[in-house]
C-alpha positions as CSV (number, residue, x, y, z in Angstrom):
1,M,84.5,96.2,85.9
2,A,88.4,94.6,86.5
3,A,88.7,91.1,87.3
4,R,88.9,90.4,91.3
5,P,92.5,89.9,91.2
6,E,93.3,93.1,90.3
7,I,90.7,94.4,92.5
8,L,92.8,93.0,96.0
9,T,96.1,93.9,94.6
10,Q,94.7,98.1,94.2
11,L,93.2,97.6,97.6
12,A,96.6,96.3,98.8
13,R,98.6,98.9,97.8
14,M,96.2,101.9,98.5
15,L,95.7,100.4,102.5
16,G,99.6,99.2,102.7
17,D,98.9,95.3,103.0
18,D,99.9,93.1,100.9
19,S,98.5,89.7,102.4
20,L,95.3,90.9,101.1
21,R,96.8,90.1,97.6
22,S,95.0,86.4,98.5
23,A,92.5,88.1,100.8
24,T,89.0,86.7,101.4
25,D,86.1,88.8,101.0
26,D,86.3,88.6,105.5
27,Q,89.4,89.5,105.1
28,V,89.0,92.6,102.5
29,R,86.0,94.2,104.2
30,A,87.6,94.1,107.8
31,A,90.7,95.9,106.1
32,V,89.2,98.3,104.3
33,E,87.3,99.0,107.6
34,R,90.4,98.8,110.0
35,R,91.6,101.7,107.4
36,F,88.4,103.3,106.1
37,D,90.6,106.5,106.3
38,V,93.2,105.6,104.5
39,L,91.1,104.3,101.4
40,V,89.0,107.1,100.5
41,A,92.8,108.9,101.0
42,A,94.2,106.6,98.8
43,V,91.4,107.0,96.5
44,V,91.7,111.1,97.1
45,A,95.4,110.9,95.9
46,E,95.0,108.2,93.1
47,T,92.1,110.9,91.5
48,A,94.3,114.0,92.0
49,D,97.7,112.0,90.3
50,S,95.8,111.0,86.8
51,D,96.3,112.6,83.9
52,D,92.6,111.9,83.1
53,V,92.0,114.6,85.7
54,F,92.0,118.1,84.0
55,D,89.1,119.6,86.4
56,R,86.1,118.8,89.1
57,E,84.6,116.7,85.9
58,S,86.8,115.3,85.4
59,A,87.6,113.9,88.8
60,L,83.7,113.3,90.0
61,R,84.3,110.5,87.0
62,Y,87.5,109.5,87.7
63,A,86.8,108.7,91.4
64,D,82.9,106.8,90.3
65,L,85.3,104.6,87.6
66,R,87.6,103.8,90.9
67,L,85.3,103.4,93.5
68,E,82.4,100.7,91.5
69,A,85.5,98.7,90.5
70,L,86.6,98.8,94.5
71,G,83.2,98.5,94.7
72,A,82.8,94.6,93.3
73,V,84.8,93.1,96.5
74,L,82.8,96.1,99.0
75,S,79.6,95.4,100.4
76,P,76.6,97.9,99.4
77,E,77.0,99.7,102.2
78,T,81.1,100.2,102.1
79,A,80.5,101.1,98.8
80,S,77.9,104.3,99.8
81,R,80.0,104.9,102.6
82,L,83.6,105.1,100.4
83,K,81.7,107.4,97.6
84,D,79.9,110.0,100.4
85,A,83.4,110.1,101.3
86,V,85.4,111.0,98.5
87,T,82.4,113.1,97.0
88,P,82.7,115.6,99.0
89,R,86.6,115.5,98.7
90,L,86.9,116.2,94.8
91,A,84.0,118.8,94.6
92,S,85.7,122.0,95.3
93,W,88.5,121.3,92.7
């Protein structure tokens, strides 16, 4: 699993909010809730851009690994909701 600073840097990039690089858990969770759809789109776009993704199965594997890493700073409920939002967007690949 990625270290917390790396995850915060990734979330800052995905959500377009550099303040998240040094945010508390509460600040991260609030930002994710405010920009949840942006995060979903960012995970899907990152999956599509990955050289490791070449079909539906590899897309789902890649996204699962990314979501697992991001889940380290999300509430379990938000992490589950994020997976539920991302997975159907990849299922048709």
